[in-house]
C-alpha positions in Angstrom: 0.0 0.0 0.0 1.0 3.6 -0.6 -0.4 6.7 1.0 -0.3 10.0 -0.8 -0.8 12.9 1.7 -2.1 15.8 -0.4 -3.3 19.3 0.3 -6.9 17.9 -0.2 -6.5 14.8 2.1 -5.0 11.3 2.1 -5.3 8.8 -0.7 -4.4 5.1 0.0 -3.4 3.0 -3.0 -3.4 -0.8 -3.4 -0.8 -2.1 -5.8 -1.2 -5.0 -8.3 2.3 -6.5 -8.4 1.1 -9.9 -9.8 -0.6 -8.3 -12.8 1.8 -5.4 -13.4 5.2 -6.3 -11.8 7.4 -3.9 -13.9 5.0 -1.0 -13.4 4.5 -1.5 -9.7 8.3 -1.9 -9.1 8.9 1.3 -11.1 6.2 3.2 -9.2 7.4 2.0 -5.8 11.0 3.0 -6.6 9.8 6.5 -7.3 7.9 6.4 -3.9 10.9 5.1 -2.0 13.1 7.8 -3.7 10.8 10.6 -2.5 10.2 11.6 -6.1 6.5 12.3 -5.8 7.0 14.5 -2.6 6.3 18.0 -3.6 4.8 17.2 -7.0 1.3 18.3 -8.1 -1.8 16.9 -9.8 -1.1 19.0 -12.9 -4.0 17.9 -15.1 -7.6 17.6 -13.9 -10.4 16.8 -16.3 -13.7 16.2 -14.6 -15.5 13.1 -15.7 -12.3 11.7 -17.1 -9.2 11.6 -14.9 -6.6 13.4 -12.7 -2.9 13.2 -13.6 0.2 13.7 -11.5 3.7 12.5 -10.8 5.8 14.7 -13.0 5.7 18.4 -12.2 6.6 20.7 -9.3 4.3 23.5 -8.1 6.1 25.9 -10.5 5.1 23.5 -13.4 8.7 22.5 -13.9 8.9 18.9 -15.2 11.1 16.6 -13.0 13.8 14.4 -14.5 12.8 10.7 -14.5 14.4 7.4 -14.9 14.2 5.4 -18.1 10.9 4.5 -19.8 9.3 1.1 -18.9 7.5 -1.6 -20.8 3.8 -1.1 -21.1 1.8 -3.8 -19.2 -1.6 -2.8 -20.4 -2.3 -6.3 -21.6 -2.5 -7.5 -18.0 -6.3 -8.0 -17.9 -6.9 -4.9 -15.6 -9.3 -2.3 -16.8 -9.2 1.6 -16.6 -12.2 1.6 -14.1 -13.2 4.3 -11.7 -10.5 4.6 -9.0 -7.8 2.7 -10.9 -4.3 4.1 -11.5 -2.6 3.8 -14.9 0.7 5.0 -16.2 0.6 8.1 -18.4 2.6 7.8 -21.6 3.2 9.5 -24.9 2.0 8.0 -28.2 4.9 5.6 -28.0 3.6 2.4 -26.4 6.6 1.8 -24.0 7.1 5.4 -22.9 5.8 5.6 -19.3 8.2 6.9 -16.7 6.8 8.5 -13.5 3.5 10.2 -14.4 0.3 8.4 -13.6 -3.4 9.1 -13.7 -6.4 8.2 -11.6 -9.6 7.3 -13.6 -12.7 9.2 -12.5 -15.0 6.7 -14.4 -14.5 3.6 -16.5 -12.5 4.8 -19.4 -12.8 1.7 -21.6 -11.2 3.4 -24.6 -7.9 3.4 -22.6 -8.0 -0.4 -22.0 -5.8 -2.8 -23.9 -6.8 -3.3 -27.5 -9.1 -0.3 -27.8 -7.8 1.9 -30.2 -4.2 1.0 -29.5 -2.1 -1.0 -26.9 -3.8 0.8 -24.0 -2.7 2.3 -20.7 -1.3 0.0 -17.9 -3.4 -0.2 -14.8 -1.2 -1.0 -11.8 -3.1 0.1 -8.7 -6.4 1.3 -7.3 -7.6 3.8 -4.8 -8.6 1.7 -1.7 -9.4 4.7 0.5 -9.8 8.4 -0.4 -12.1 8.4 -3.5 -13.8 11.4 -1.7 -10.4 13.2 -2.0 -10.1 12.2 -5.7 -13.6 13.5 -6.3 -12.7 16.8 -4.5 -9.6 17.2 -6.6 -11.7 16.6 -9.7 -13.8 19.7 -8.9 -11.0 22.3 -8.6 -11.0 25.2 -10.9 -8.5 24.7 -13.8 -7.0 26.8 -16.6 -4.0 27.2 -18.8 -0.5 27.4 -17.5 2.0 28.1 -20.4 1.5 25.3 -22.9 -0.4 23.1 -20.4 -4.2 22.9 -20.2 -6.5 21.7 -17.4 -4.0 22.8 -14.7 -5.5 23.5 -11.3 -5.5 27.3 -10.6 -4.5 26.5 -7.0 -1.9 23.7 -6.9 -3.0 20.4 -5.5 0.2 19.2 -3.9 1.3 15.6 -3.1 3.1 16.5 0.1 4.4 13.0 0.6 4.1 9.5 -0.8 5.0 6.6 1.6 4.7 2.9 1.6 2.6 1.5 4.5 2.1 -2.0 5.8 -1.4 -3.4 5.8 
């Protein structure tokens, strides 16, 4: 389990290491390194998803480790509360950024329109916090759209025992 302490409240995440071993290992390494501490949810689209894991409050992109293999073919679906790795159009391009689905986004699942987005975890506690974040006012920030006007900060990300 991982707990994100955010400016909007705590979010507890359950990992799926059996289905997405590469992705979970990658994510947990970023957690252990303190990478997510002080990052923001930089993209919020109500009725779709919230995205984080790559930018500081000043909208400066953090340097990441190498890209990982896309495990979207693991049988997990982009359902409400699931976490998936964000990526570019290149299938195996995920690094640190992730998104939390606000509804079942079946068009992001494996095989629909492309390889899909790898689900590797789910919110086990704190969907009320996710829904609160989904309602913040957003706008443009430089070349980025859907950026919260007031930063939603991940103050810390820590592993916890269950």
